[in-house]
LUMZADO-235188 format. One line per 3 residues: their letters; for each residue x, y, z of C-alpha. Coordinates in Angstrom, 3 decimals, decimal comma. Layout:
<atoms>
A) X Y Z  ...
</atoms>
This chain:
<atoms>
XXX) -0,765 117,846 145,471  2,369 116,212 148,239  3,794 113,047 147,919
XXX) 6,921 110,971 148,184  9,243 108,988 146,433  11,235 106,194 147,196
XXX) 14,911 107,120 147,623  17,309 105,700 145,153  20,597 104,917 146,831
XXX) 23,649 103,191 144,974  26,153 102,297 146,783  29,847 101,068 144,876
XXX) 33,650 100,517 146,008  35,789 103,472 145,482  38,891 102,759 142,794
XXX) 40,337 106,115 142,669  43,497 106,525 144,135  42,843 110,098 145,694
XXX) 40,737 108,774 148,435  42,918 109,179 151,432  43,482 112,693 150,109
XXX) 39,403 113,715 149,684  38,749 111,988 152,704  40,816 113,817 154,828
XXX) 40,227 117,317 153,212  42,737 119,654 153,997  41,099 122,635 152,344
XXX) 44,529 124,458 151,697  46,420 121,580 150,082  46,765 121,373 146,043
XXX) 45,265 125,024 145,941  48,362 125,616 143,666  47,377 123,474 141,106
XXX) 44,479 125,581 140,124  44,120 128,788 137,493  42,581 130,873 139,764
XXX) 40,979 134,384 138,609  43,090 137,813 139,500  42,007 140,108 141,140
XXX) 40,580 140,518 144,994  38,178 137,708 146,717  37,536 139,060 149,726
XXX) 33,368 139,462 148,557  33,646 136,008 147,387  34,641 134,034 150,204
XXX) 34,209 134,133 154,365  34,060 132,183 156,867  32,375 131,876 160,486
XXX) 31,400 129,229 162,640  27,445 130,675 163,088  25,995 130,980 159,909
XXX) 26,333 131,667 156,464  25,135 132,548 152,901  26,144 132,378 149,444
XXX) 24,185 134,017 146,065  24,404 135,964 142,824  24,223 138,770 144,691
XXX) 25,311 141,301 147,706  21,757 142,442 148,747  20,338 138,727 148,515
XXX) 23,258 137,246 151,061  23,476 140,429 153,300  19,233 139,690 153,676
XXX) 19,887 135,985 154,429  22,715 136,696 156,823  21,215 139,879 158,745
XXX) 18,233 136,960 159,124  20,835 134,874 160,711  22,107 136,904 163,051
XXX) 19,121 137,954 164,204  17,875 134,705 165,041  16,685 133,079 162,111
XXX) 17,765 129,470 160,876  18,663 128,602 157,081  15,558 127,869 156,089
XXX) 14,667 131,764 157,324  17,702 133,297 155,471  17,417 131,248 152,478
XXX) 13,682 132,265 152,017  14,824 136,290 153,252  17,828 135,623 150,338
XXX) 15,796 134,351 147,664  12,794 136,530 147,499  14,959 139,291 147,326
XXX) 16,988 137,506 144,423  13,101 137,402 142,730  12,827 141,049 142,182
XXX) 16,378 142,769 142,458  16,661 144,740 139,351  18,361 144,341 136,544
XXX) 19,581 140,908 137,105  16,400 139,208 138,723  14,480 140,007 135,069
XXX) 16,720 138,370 133,711  18,456 135,256 135,553  15,607 134,431 138,738
XXX) 12,359 136,295 138,748  8,965 135,914 141,915  7,165 133,577 138,777
XXX) 9,750 130,916 138,072  10,861 128,060 139,805  13,676 127,257 142,103
XXX) 14,321 123,591 143,168  15,716 123,279 146,936  17,775 120,704 148,968
XXX) 17,244 120,894 152,538  19,114 119,305 155,869  17,070 118,341 159,085
XXX) 19,731 118,389 162,109  16,976 117,180 164,074  16,236 113,752 162,506
XXX) 19,558 113,647 159,406  17,490 113,812 157,271  17,504 115,442 153,359
XXX) 14,768 116,371 151,757  13,694 117,854 148,044  11,487 120,663 147,615
XXX) 9,983 120,308 144,697  9,892 123,869 143,349  8,962 123,682 139,683
XXX) 4,994 124,678 138,504  3,725 122,412 135,886  2,435 123,010 132,040
XXX) -1,082 124,798 132,599  -3,523 122,606 131,190  -3,766 124,681 127,594
XXX) -0,232 123,519 127,492  -0,589 120,422 124,873  1,633 119,080 122,859
XXX) -0,968 120,216 119,701  -1,374 123,317 120,636  2,374 124,276 120,317
XXX) 2,856 122,554 116,873  0,211 124,269 115,310  2,120 127,703 116,145
XXX) 6,040 125,965 115,024  7,188 125,152 118,549  6,867 126,675 122,455
XXX) 8,668 129,828 122,539  11,555 131,024 124,932  9,867 134,070 126,496
XXX) 6,781 135,535 126,522  3,188 135,268 128,148  2,821 131,257 126,344
XXX) 6,705 129,976 128,093  5,134 129,870 131,414  4,678 127,647 134,017
XXX) 2,675 127,930 136,670  4,869 129,892 139,270  6,171 127,913 142,447
XXX) 8,562 130,315 143,935  6,221 131,479 146,337  4,579 128,172 147,666
XXX) 8,345 126,810 147,454  9,383 129,962 150,315  6,232 128,980 151,670
XXX) 6,631 125,248 152,276  10,068 125,999 153,490  8,838 128,477 156,259
XXX) 5,908 125,755 157,661  9,078 122,546 157,183  11,811 124,452 158,871
XXX) 12,127 127,540 159,709  11,021 129,960 162,422  9,594 132,983 161,191
XXX) 6,887 134,080 159,419  6,375 135,420 155,849  6,295 138,691 156,694
XXX) 9,989 138,840 158,514  11,010 136,809 155,674  9,523 138,960 153,119
XXX) 10,993 142,264 154,860  13,778 143,256 152,952  12,413 142,595 149,536
XXX) 9,734 144,838 150,430  11,910 147,527 151,244  13,672 147,089 147,667
XXX) 10,184 147,340 145,960  9,180 150,256 148,292  12,553 151,740 146,970
XXX) 11,494 150,757 143,443  10,910 153,641 140,736  8,991 151,080 138,362
XXX) 4,927 150,592 138,219  6,299 146,717 138,373  7,756 147,114 141,558
XXX) 5,268 148,857 143,435  2,895 146,693 141,623  4,325 144,240 143,682
XXX) 4,481 145,545 146,433  1,154 145,811 146,864  0,803 141,817 146,086
XXX) 3,389 141,338 148,964  1,103 143,353 151,651  -1,388 141,441 150,449
XXX) 0,040 138,391 150,878  1,500 139,727 154,462  -2,246 140,982 155,445
XXX) -3,303 137,328 154,212  -0,737 135,526 157,158  -1,632 137,967 159,456
XXX) -5,086 138,376 159,315  -5,274 133,887 158,994  -6,912 132,249 162,274
XXX) -5,412 129,733 163,903  -1,095 128,961 164,562  2,049 129,649 162,346
XXX) 1,145 126,645 160,414  -2,250 128,283 159,127  -0,838 131,593 158,905
XXX) 1,142 130,220 156,673  -1,182 128,174 154,596  -3,261 131,839 153,553
XXX) -0,265 133,905 152,120  -0,393 129,999 149,760  -3,799 130,379 149,683
XXX) -3,918 134,300 148,521  -1,814 133,649 145,813  -2,574 130,479 144,216
XXX) -6,368 130,236 145,294  -7,560 133,320 146,055  -7,723 137,036 144,636
XXX) -4,033 136,720 143,005  -4,541 133,888 141,704  -7,547 135,591 139,446
XXX) -6,314 138,733 138,694  -3,273 136,522 137,075  -6,326 134,686 135,224
XXX) -7,909 137,478 134,224  -4,418 138,946 132,817  -4,043 135,747 131,279
XXX) -7,237 135,522 129,296  -6,627 139,138 128,071  -2,956 138,600 126,857
XXX) -2,532 135,281 125,871  -1,231 133,349 128,617  -2,328 129,590 129,031
XXX) -2,382 129,695 132,676  -5,951 129,610 134,131  -7,287 130,324 137,657
XXX) -7,666 126,219 137,714  -3,608 125,365 137,320  -2,582 127,821 139,719
XXX) -5,210 126,118 141,970  -3,896 122,462 142,110  -0,376 123,607 142,597
XXX) 1,450 122,029 145,858  4,898 121,894 146,425  5,951 118,118 146,712
XXX) 7,781 117,133 148,913  10,838 114,387 147,426  13,116 111,867 149,073
XXX) 16,214 112,573 146,925  18,206 110,753 144,383  21,800 109,504 146,027
XXX) 25,337 108,767 145,624  28,197 106,977 148,042  31,519 108,271 146,601
XXX) 34,745 108,166 148,611  32,486 108,065 151,746  30,552 110,699 150,630
XXX) 27,140 110,715 150,365  26,367 113,099 146,828  22,018 113,848 147,270
XXX) 21,112 115,728 143,786  16,899 116,324 142,905  14,920 113,821 141,066
XXX) 14,949 113,343 136,881  12,433 115,869 135,992  16,304 117,891 137,094
XXX) 19,031 117,457 135,034  20,572 116,302 138,318  20,993 112,243 138,223
XXX) 23,782 112,396 135,497  26,232 113,910 137,721  25,398 110,788 139,913
XXX) 25,759 108,629 136,702  28,858 110,277 135,870  30,578 109,540 139,053
XXX) 29,472 106,142 139,061  31,732 105,754 135,257  34,439 107,262 137,103
XXX) 35,023 105,387 139,717  34,974 102,364 137,059  37,819 103,460 135,992
XXX) 41,396 101,942 137,740  43,105 104,456 136,463  41,586 107,216 136,872
XXX) 42,664 109,854 139,208  42,273 113,317 139,009  43,456 116,598 138,858
XXX) 41,603 120,004 137,452  44,499 121,265 135,501  45,423 117,545 133,898
XXX) 44,156 116,940 129,946  44,114 112,752 131,136  41,251 113,593 133,716
XXX) 39,597 116,103 131,522  39,589 113,239 128,709  37,878 110,922 131,207
XXX) 35,165 113,805 132,395  34,029 114,524 129,833  33,759 111,143 127,799
XXX) 31,746 109,749 131,316  29,501 112,905 131,213  28,743 112,658 127,325
XXX) 28,063 109,040 128,308  25,240 110,337 131,665  23,955 113,381 129,394
XXX) 22,752 111,505 126,492  20,882 108,789 128,914  19,563 112,515 130,202
XXX) 18,367 113,464 126,834  17,093 110,291 126,038  15,133 109,482 129,195
XXX) 14,422 112,270 131,986  11,757 113,632 132,418  8,521 114,010 135,092
XXX) 8,016 110,624 136,655  5,144 111,863 138,093  3,940 111,633 134,153
XXX) 7,213 109,263 132,369  9,062 105,861 133,901  12,749 107,051 133,747
XXX) 14,585 103,918 134,692  16,677 105,111 137,373  17,314 102,104 139,325
XXX) 18,711 100,454 135,565  19,834 103,416 134,765  21,906 103,202 138,579
XXX) 22,712 99,886 138,629  26,343 98,191 138,671  25,564 96,211 135,668
XXX) 24,539 98,713 134,194  27,485 100,864 134,580  29,641 97,846 133,125
XXX) 28,478 97,756 130,078  28,909 101,546 129,637  32,183 101,788 131,238
XXX) 33,689 100,086 128,005  32,385 102,975 126,167  34,974 105,532 127,559
XXX) 38,005 105,092 124,703  41,297 106,465 126,778  42,959 108,140 123,898
XXX) 39,857 109,213 121,235  37,087 111,411 122,242  33,213 110,771 121,198
XXX) 31,935 112,241 118,131  28,564 110,780 118,673  25,308 110,565 120,794
XXX) 24,955 107,493 122,896  22,190 106,899 125,164  22,225 103,103 126,085
XXX) 19,070 100,612 126,715  18,781 100,080 130,341  15,413 98,384 129,890
XXX) 17,094 95,818 127,856  20,439 95,881 129,749  22,434 97,084 126,240
XXX) 25,112 99,669 126,157  23,680 101,368 123,338  20,051 102,639 122,345
XXX) 19,127 100,916 118,880  17,749 103,362 116,699  17,934 106,516 118,771
XXX) 17,110 109,908 116,832  16,540 113,381 117,917  14,283 115,970 116,607
XXX) 16,743 119,390 116,389  14,934 122,730 116,947  16,037 125,878 116,655
XXX) 17,135 126,330 120,385  17,203 129,798 122,362  18,943 131,971 124,508
XXX) 19,886 131,034 127,773  19,432 133,583 130,399  20,807 131,312 133,145
XXX) 20,487 131,150 136,824  21,201 132,713 140,032  22,322 130,577 143,671
XXX) 21,299 130,309 147,534  23,136 128,952 149,927  22,322 128,994 153,629
XXX) 23,998 126,831 156,842  23,494 127,670 160,021  24,564 127,034 163,593
XXX) 22,659 124,278 164,058  23,779 122,404 161,558  20,595 123,074 159,161
XXX) 21,355 123,548 155,592  19,704 124,435 152,235  21,125 124,564 149,163
XXX) 18,681 125,869 146,396  19,018 126,761 142,567  16,618 129,741 141,581
XXX) 15,517 130,784 138,026  12,881 132,061 135,650  13,976 134,601 133,053
XXX) 11,134 136,640 133,921  8,959 136,949 131,152  6,014 138,200 130,454
XXX) 4,453 141,135 133,678  0,981 139,769 134,754  -0,868 142,960 134,549
XXX) -1,080 145,029 138,273  0,097 141,849 140,468  3,691 142,705 139,227
XXX) 4,383 139,130 138,919  6,588 138,389 136,434  5,843 135,021 135,035
XXX) 8,825 132,583 133,711  9,780 131,181 130,592  10,154 127,269 131,571
XXX) 7,897 125,521 128,756  10,757 126,171 126,852  12,773 123,013 128,427
XXX) 9,772 120,446 127,013  10,000 119,086 123,471  7,763 118,165 120,898
XXX) 8,608 114,781 120,421  6,132 112,594 120,268  6,224 109,772 122,833
XXX) 9,073 111,091 124,746  9,107 111,339 128,507  9,863 115,205 128,273
XXX) 7,450 115,769 125,526  5,113 118,433 126,860  1,896 117,540 128,460
XXX) -0,718 119,836 131,231  -0,349 119,488 134,158  3,152 117,623 133,567
XXX) 6,524 118,848 135,040  9,713 120,273 132,248  12,675 118,326 132,647
XXX) 14,727 121,241 134,050  18,519 122,048 134,218  18,413 123,428 138,156
XXX) 20,493 120,863 140,147  21,482 122,110 143,341  23,837 119,475 145,226
XXX) 23,907 118,052 148,741  27,501 116,296 149,414  26,794 114,948 153,063
XXX) 29,562 111,989 155,390  28,157 109,784 157,780  24,992 111,364 157,945
XXX) 26,540 115,307 158,451  26,665 117,541 155,640  30,103 118,812 154,632
XXX) 29,724 120,371 151,543  26,731 121,972 149,514  27,366 123,452 145,381
XXX) 25,071 125,578 143,588  25,773 126,598 140,036  24,320 129,244 137,572
XXX) 24,468 128,327 134,088  22,088 125,591 132,057  23,053 123,463 130,448
XXX) 26,524 124,225 132,472  25,569 123,245 135,692  26,120 119,352 136,813
XXX) 29,307 120,281 134,504  30,515 122,731 136,353  29,338 121,152 140,180
XXX) 31,394 117,847 138,897  34,228 119,862 138,843  33,874 121,091 142,253
XXX) 32,959 118,434 143,645  36,088 116,679 142,266  38,726 119,260 143,395
XXX) 36,961 119,234 146,790  37,510 115,646 147,665  39,795 114,334 145,311
XXX) 41,937 117,363 145,558  40,859 118,432 148,957  40,708 121,904 147,665
XXX) 38,056 124,395 149,878  35,650 126,709 148,600  37,082 129,946 147,920
XXX) 39,581 128,805 145,229  37,278 125,658 144,150  34,734 128,796 142,902
XXX) 37,337 130,775 141,209  39,268 127,866 139,249  39,180 127,634 135,679
XXX) 36,178 125,132 134,445  35,354 123,342 131,512  33,209 122,138 129,903
XXX) 31,140 119,978 126,711  27,835 121,237 124,175  28,249 117,494 123,085
XXX) 24,580 117,162 124,400  21,082 118,079 123,055  20,486 121,648 124,787
XXX) 17,867 122,203 126,690  15,872 125,656 125,616  14,533 124,349 122,409
XXX) 16,667 121,930 122,337  19,639 123,229 119,708  21,913 120,781 118,133
XXX) 24,071 119,048 119,902  27,785 119,999 118,889  29,244 116,488 118,709
XXX) 33,041 115,895 120,348  32,955 119,903 121,332  35,319 120,298 124,555
XXX) 34,731 124,157 125,836  37,262 125,903 128,326  38,341 128,796 130,681
XXX) 40,563 131,244 128,494  43,255 130,346 131,828  42,820 126,586 131,456
XXX) 43,195 126,083 127,636  47,153 127,367 126,930  47,823 124,422 129,470
XXX) 45,831 121,257 127,823  44,429 122,301 124,844  46,698 121,058 122,448
XXX) 47,411 117,334 124,348  43,701 116,963 124,230  42,762 118,320 120,325
XXX) 44,905 115,876 119,796  42,090 112,954 120,926  39,907 114,471 119,418
XXX) 37,924 116,830 121,283  36,668 119,900 118,792  37,688 122,695 121,578
XXX) 36,365 125,937 121,811  37,909 128,696 124,055  35,197 131,137 126,425
XXX) 35,092 135,174 126,355  35,164 134,092 130,153  34,276 131,075 133,098
XXX) 31,820 128,507 132,450  29,030 128,626 134,659  28,610 130,433 137,588
XXX) 29,249 128,518 141,017  28,334 129,490 144,391  29,956 126,130 147,172
XXX) 29,709 125,694 151,479  32,080 123,374 152,956  31,463 122,655 156,975
XXX) 33,535 121,501 158,971  31,562 118,946 161,524  34,612 118,981 163,648
XXX) 35,201 122,314 164,786  32,013 123,587 163,166  33,189 126,411 160,631
XXX) 31,468 127,032 157,665  32,962 128,121 154,769  30,848 129,680 152,136
XXX) 32,286 131,124 148,311  31,440 132,252 145,540  32,927 133,039 142,048
XXX) 33,626 137,317 142,121  34,411 137,053 138,230  29,968 136,103 137,996
XXX) 29,116 138,331 140,841  28,792 135,854 143,539  28,699 136,342 146,907
XXX) 29,315 134,898 150,133  29,664 135,918 153,550  29,390 134,539 157,338
X) 29,832 135,349 160,941
</atoms>
């Protein structure tokens, strides 16, 4: 059922010496300080005044832009892009799938308000801790790893609340792709899409009733029954009752003030709040002045992230099933307790969650049970803005698992983001949402959006989003250069996919960045790892409220595509 949560807003004074630069946002300034990818960026960045789209695939970006050009709004365009992303072959089967999930942040200019569409399905009723404990853990793939598919209802909800177009209109580019496909699953999924469109056109009532008919067919009609039948025959845990109970929750975002801006994230059923915690810790460091290629800046950011990530791993979970101490975690008193744990000269080699309940800097007796871990199959991106000021930022994923028979629906694998630790907030339970890594970001100033960020990359996502945010607001660098810049991250965390053990003191560097900073950071005790390529895969948009200019960009080295007009 739908519901609302009381928004948590953090208001703290800013101590950055670079505040004036960040507030002015001179987008060309400082770009030369970044280490950028080689090669052309034509498909990775664009700007215009009537609309812009950035996604992880050219066809998806084209579908969204075409919707904008034919009079659709950002919500309509986002649905068109998301549906294409969910079926595009082969990437869609590894990054995102129609049976997966998609948390969404939406800004409505009519009321100047941000909402969360919680596009994450719950664990089936049969997905108990005892069930998976007997089997040695939650699998990373396969029929048993599927949560309730959330994508369709999230898209329908986005259309119903903010859009103007029908489901059939938004789905048309996807259906064209499926018609051209030569795989049996594509033709089966095309039949499912046609059935959904027929349900819409045949429903009585207005637009709202017709859109409801689309979700009803999938979750409470013949498609749900087909998925149930397939599940019973193939060892999956999904049942008709699980699908029938699904509704996209409408939630209030979490928000924190930073450099005169307000940063919005989804709730603690995602990892998003830890980005806000990290910002609080950083602005409590008076000597901190951010530069993306400065080893001192990198040290402070990584050490602050380690503390926030430790709280993520200890406390974040579905707030409908667990008490997540958000107000305590974001309180000024708790930040003051945690800030001294950041050593300006030495990297931490311990996991250090705090104790917000008793207001202590460290949680006594903290332990975890590392599991085998599993491969990260990544995610994709979707950001859209229109000329009316509507903005949609989404992070779709799913890592397609089993194909649910003749429905053509590839189920996701998100149950692996639960753990089996008794009494842990994120321990699996029927009806509960896993704490996921998917984490869109929306940045506002004076109640108007000025930037949005979506990053693919599992536990890298908010690490990369934080760097884009800092380079944009502190260094004044625009989306094109920010998304192409060399990045860094840490594996000093409990992995979010089947809980691999932390790599304590790890600092992972882009190979373009390593020669400049590795020696200095190693001297501070960081254990340096150099990747073979970019860290994370970001898309970003920036909006100028005075001129109406829309800038969109994505990392060309990771296949992101941005277009505007």
